[in-house]
C-alpha positions in Angstrom: 0.0 -0.1 0.0 3.0 2.3 0.4 4.7 1.5 -2.5 1.3 2.8 -4.2 1.0 6.2 -2.4 5.0 6.7 -3.4 4.2 5.8 -7.2 1.5 8.0 -7.1 3.5 11.3 -5.5 6.0 10.3 -7.7 3.8 10.4 -11.1 2.1 13.7 -9.6 5.5 15.4 -9.2 6.7 14.0 -13.0 3.8 15.5 -14.5 4.0 18.8 -12.9 8.0 19.3 -13.7 6.8 19.0 -17.2 4.4 22.0 -17.2 7.0 23.7 -15.4 9.9 23.9 -17.5 6.8 24.1 -20.7 6.4 28.2 -20.1 9.2 29.3 -21.9 12.7 28.2 -22.5 14.7 31.3 -21.8 12.9 33.7 -19.8 16.0 36.0 -19.5 17.0 39.0 -21.9 20.6 39.9 -21.4 20.2 43.2 -22.8 17.4 45.8 -24.4 19.0 48.7 -26.3 16.4 51.7 -26.6 15.1 53.1 -29.4 12.4 56.1 -29.7 9.6 54.0 -31.2 8.4 50.8 -33.1 5.9 49.0 -34.7 6.4 45.6 -33.8 8.9 46.0 -31.2 8.9 45.1 -27.6 8.5 47.7 -24.7 10.7 47.1 -21.4 11.5 49.4 -19.2 9.7 52.0 -21.0 11.4 52.0 -24.1 11.0 49.9 -27.2 13.9 47.7 -27.7 15.9 47.8 -30.8 16.6 44.3 -32.6 19.7 42.6 -31.2 20.7 41.7 -34.4 21.5 45.0 -35.1 22.7 45.9 -32.3 26.4 47.9 -32.5 28.9 48.4 -29.8 28.3 52.3 -30.3 25.0 51.4 -28.7 27.2 50.9 -25.2 29.2 53.7 -25.1 30.1 57.5 -24.6 32.5 59.7 -25.7 33.6 62.4 -24.1 33.1 62.0 -20.5 37.1 62.7 -19.8 36.7 65.9 -21.5 35.4 69.1 -19.2 32.5 70.9 -19.7 31.6 74.9 -20.0 31.1 76.0 -16.6 30.9 79.6 -17.6 27.2 79.9 -16.2 25.8 81.7 -12.5 27.0 78.9 -10.4 29.9 77.7 -12.0 29.4 74.3 -12.7 27.9 72.0 -15.0 26.5 68.2 -14.9 26.9 65.8 -17.9 24.2 63.3 -17.0 24.3 59.6 -18.7 21.6 57.8 -18.5 19.4 55.6 -21.5 18.9 58.4 -22.8 22.5 59.8 -24.0 23.3 56.0 -24.2 20.4 53.4 -25.3 22.6 50.4 -24.2 21.8 51.0 -20.8 18.2 50.3 -21.0 17.5 47.4 -18.4 20.6 47.5 -16.7 19.8 49.9 -14.0 22.9 52.2 -14.3 23.4 56.3 -14.7 26.2 58.2 -14.1 26.8 61.8 -13.6 30.0 63.7 -14.2 30.2 67.6 -12.1 32.2 70.0 -13.6 33.3 73.1 -10.9 34.6 76.2 -12.1 38.5 76.6 -10.6 37.3 79.9 -9.3 34.9 78.7 -7.0 31.7 76.8 -8.3 29.7 75.9 -6.4 26.0 73.5 -6.3 23.3 75.1 -4.5 22.1 72.9 -1.4 18.3 73.6 -3.0 19.3 72.6 -6.8 17.7 69.7 -8.2 18.3 67.8 -11.2 15.0 68.8 -12.8 15.9 72.8 -12.7 19.4 72.0 -14.0 20.2 73.6 -17.5 22.9 71.2 -18.6 
């Protein structure tokens, strides 16, 4: 009798396992390069994804982060933001970066200034 219960439990386990693996052979996505719009693209993280077959290395790079920016504004600073808008390959990676340049003659960032108020 115990053997029959074991056999039924084992059979149910085997049958339920086949349903678990049947949903998607590869549920993870390595990258999603953002594009402005697409008729039949995949919408991920607020942006449409570029076709992986036409992705280039330029989608993942930004040149010029090492170059100082113009700091001749009222407060004497400039912020260079790197996010999905400037580097489309950062979509779905959760990465962003900012470079802040201060003027040599006393540039400062006011404590009440937010990124929404900046004119970079």
